[in-house]
Every structure is written in structure tokens, then in C-alpha cells.
N, C-alpha and C positions, 0 to 999 in steps of 0.2 A: 270781111275783115277790112279794118281801116287801113289807111296809106301810113307809110313810115312817117314820124314826126321828126323831121330834120335827117341830117346824114346818118346812116347806121353806123353803130360802133362795131367794132371788130374784136373778137376773142380768139385766142388760139390756145390749144391744150398744152402746147410745150414752146419752148425756145427755137427749136429747129423750125417748126411751123411758122411761128411769128417772124424769124428771119426770111423764110421764103416768101411771106407775105409782104414783108417790107421791101423786099428785093423787087417784088412785082408792083411796087408803088401803093400798097395799102398801108393805111395807119392801123396799128395793133393798139387797141385800147386797154386790153386785159389778157393777163396769162396767169393761171392759178399757181398757187404756192407749190403743188406737186404736179407732175405732168400726167394727170390721169383724168378720163371724163368725169370720174366720180368727184374729184376736186372742182372741177370746172362746174358741174351742176351744184355743188355745195356753195361756191365761193363768188359766182358770177354777180356782180353788184347791181343793185336796181331792180327795176321791174319793166314790164313792157311787152313788147313783141320781139320773138327771137326766132331767126331763121338758121335751123340746123341743115347744115350741107353733109350728107352722110353716104356710108356705102350701103347697098341695099341689104347686105348681110348684117348690118350692125344692129345690135339690139337697141330696143328703145327705152333703155333705163334713163338716159340723159335727159330726153324730151319729157318722161314722166316726172323725173325729179325736179326739172324747171317748172313744169306746169303746177306741181304740189307747191312749188314757192310763189306762185302767182303770175307766172310767165304765160304769155300766149304764145305757143310753140307752132311754128310751121317747120314741117319736116319735109326735106327734099333729097331723094337719093339721085346722086350725081354719078356714080360709078358702081360697077359690080366686080367682084372677085372671081376670077378664073382660075381653077387650078390646072395647071399643065402637067402632062404625063412626065414621070421622072425619066429622064434620058440615060442616065447612067447609075444603076444601083449599086455598082461597085464603089463609087465615090462616097454614097451614103454609108456603106458597110465600113469603108476604110476611114471614116472620120473619127477623130478622138472626141470632138465636141461638135455639138449642133446650136447654131445661134438662131434664135427665134425672135422676130420683131413684131409679132402680132399673134392672137389666138388663131387667126385665119390660116397663119403659116404653120402653126401646129398642125392644124386639121388637114391642110393641104398635103403636107408631108405624110403624116401618119395614116390617113385614109387610105393611102395607096400603097402601104406596105402589108405584106402576108404577117401573120401571127409570129412566124419565126423571125422575119426581119425586124418587126417591132419590138419583140423580145430582146434581140441583140442590141438595137438602137437604144432603147430604154435604159440600158446599163451605162450609157454614155453620159457625159455631162451635157446639159440643156441650159445654155446661157440664155436667158429671158430678159427683155427690155423691160418689163414691169410686172406687178403682181397678178394682173389679170391674164397675161400670157403664160406666167409661171403656173397659175392654177390649170390653164388648158393643158399644159405640158404634164402637170401631176396627174390630171384626169386621163392622161394617155399611157400613164405607168412610169414616166420619168421620176427617179428619186434624187438623183444628184444634180439639183438646180442651184445656178449662179444667177444672181439678180443684183443690179447696182442699186444704190441708195437713191441717186437721181436717175431717172427714166430716160436717159439719152444713149445713144448707140456708142458715143465717145466713152461715157461711163460704164457701159457694159463691157466694152473692150478691156477697160483697165480692170473691172472686176474678174473677167475671165482669166487675165493674165495673172492676177493675183492669187486666184484659185489654183492656177496651174503651178506657180511657184510653191505653194503651200503642199501641193500633193508631190512634190519631187522630194 
């Protein structure tokens, strides 16, 4: 593979990631219109070589999408998700709603529950940061799903608050 031509450009999937990059001194050149990897894959401008820094568990759809668009894609796994044991199942049972920030969070929780615990949990509201996370929650049996229009945690809190007000 050839060397980078000039300074690399930086893309972030959402504003919070862009803010974190900027606070670390990076220049952010692109943020997609919606904060989804699918939008990043569709909207990333230009062509050339792309370095994707990913979790080991991430699916390869973004890299494949960019490659189909003519980008040369180098994917580097820089972290791994580790599920920790649930230390207090009573808190899970007592919750009125569950907030999920990623599909791996859905899997990390649900994979540790018994069928009986999962049946009780799935009757509660699942507040999901975006459509991919909501799909993961649906696949685990959740039917009461709250999802914000913009995929940020601030908007997720607002969507959950509005849903609770409507339920009263």
C-alpha cells in the first residue's frame, strides 16, 4: 500500500466523537448527516485510502461499503469489548427502563440473563441510542423501544423522559 498523500483527513460518526477528537487536538473534516456508520459509509466525500479504527467485534459493513464506493480500506482493531458479570441482578429486575448505547451493550446484558429474567426485562422500556441498537433490543424480545431522532445520549434522555410523561 502507498503512503498517505498529505495530512490525513478525519471523520467522526457523530458530534460527541468529533468533540472528543477536537479536544485532543485533532481536526475533524467530516461528520455525516445522521450519526450512524451507515451514513458515514454513504456520505464520506472523496476517494482514496481510509483507515478504520474499530472494535474487534464490529461488523465489517462500513469497510465493505467504502470499498464498494472505491476507497482503499485499512481496518485496524484497536479495542475489544469485554462483558463483565452482572454484580447485582436485583438492580436489573428493579429498573423501570434500560438504556442501551450500543448493540454490544444489549448483548452484554441479555446474554447473562436466564430466560425468566429476560422475559421480565423485555417487558420494560428499552431506550436505544439508534436504530442498530434498537434492532438488537428487538431481537432480544424488547417491544417497548424508545429511540431519539438524533442519535446522541442527550437526545436519548429527552426521548425517554417524553415517553415516561406520555405513559403517565
